[in-house]
N, C-alpha and C positions, 0 to 999 in steps of 0.2 A: 526527609520526605521527598518523593519524586514529584516533579511538577509536570504539567502537560507539555511544556517546552522540552523537558528532559526525555519524556517518552517519545515525542515526535523526533527529536534528534537521534535517539537510539534507533528508532524504527527506520528512519531514512538512511542512516549509516549502515545498518544491518542489511537493508534491501540492496543498497549500492554495492556492498561486498558479497552479496548473494549468500549470506550466512543464515541458513534456514533455522538453525537452533536459536540464534540470537533474535531473529524475527519472531519466533514463536514465544519467546519470553514476554512479548508485549501483549499477549492474549491469554484468556482463560477458557475453561469449558463453557462459561456463560457468554462469551463473546459472539457477536454476530457481524458479518460483513454482507451488505446488500449491494448488488451490482446489477447492471443490465444483462449479465450473463447468468444470474441466479443468486440465491441467498445461501450463505455458508454459515452453519452453526457449529460452535465448539471447535476444539483444537484439531480434531481429525479432519474435518471438512476444510478448515482454514489452512491447515498444512498442505492439503492437496491442491488448493488454489495457488499457494505460493510455489509449490513444486512446479506447477504448470507455468507460472510467470517466470520463474528462474530459468526454466528450459528455453523459453522464448528470448529472454534477455541475456542468455549466456553465449554471446557472440561478440567478437571484438568490434563488429560494425554497429552494435547496438548503442544508442545514445539516449540520455534523459536530460532534459533541460527544465529545471525548476523555474517557474514564472512568478510564483507568489507563495508565501508562507504567512499565515495569520493565526495567532493563538489568542483566544479570549477565555479566561478562566479554564473550564473543563473541556473546551472545544478547540480543535485545530482544523484548519482548512488549508489545503494546498491546491495549486494549479500547476500543471506541468504538460510538457509535450515530449514525445519520444519517437524513435524510429528503431525498428528491429528488421532483420532480414525478411520477416513475415508481414509486418504491419507498420503503418504510420499512425501514430497517436497524435492527431492534429490538435486536439484539445482534450485534456483529462483533468479531473478534479476528484479529490478525496476529502471527506469530512470525517473527523475522528471525535468520539466522545470518550474522555479519559477521566472518569470520576475518582478513581483510586489506584493510581500507579500502573494501570493496564488499560488497554483499549477495550472498552465494553461494546461499543457499537461503531461501525465504520460504514460509510457509503462510498461508492465509486461510480462515476459516470464519465463517459468519454466518447469522442467521435473518432472511430478507428476506420482506417481504410486499408483493406488487405492489398498487399503488393501482388501484381500480376505475374 
């Protein structure tokens, strides 16, 4: 049985490796991601979101620094900061709801500053 810790570890590793196929294993057609940039439903919309994120983070200058990881039962919470050639993520947070081996619901919020 996969735990919330396992799903979070898989998700963070796949994101760090920019492995879209592996990232998408963490979601289903019923999954939803809510962000300040919009709400993404199901595999097709979520895949598009990650394609855009991977395009932004696919630079050797891009950095991500994990500040906090907390897992409580079916919930995981992370706080991070990052910098890409396009943006500075001064503060970012994701919350994941993982009831049965996949991420059913995720939120993202962050303070981003575009680089001039």
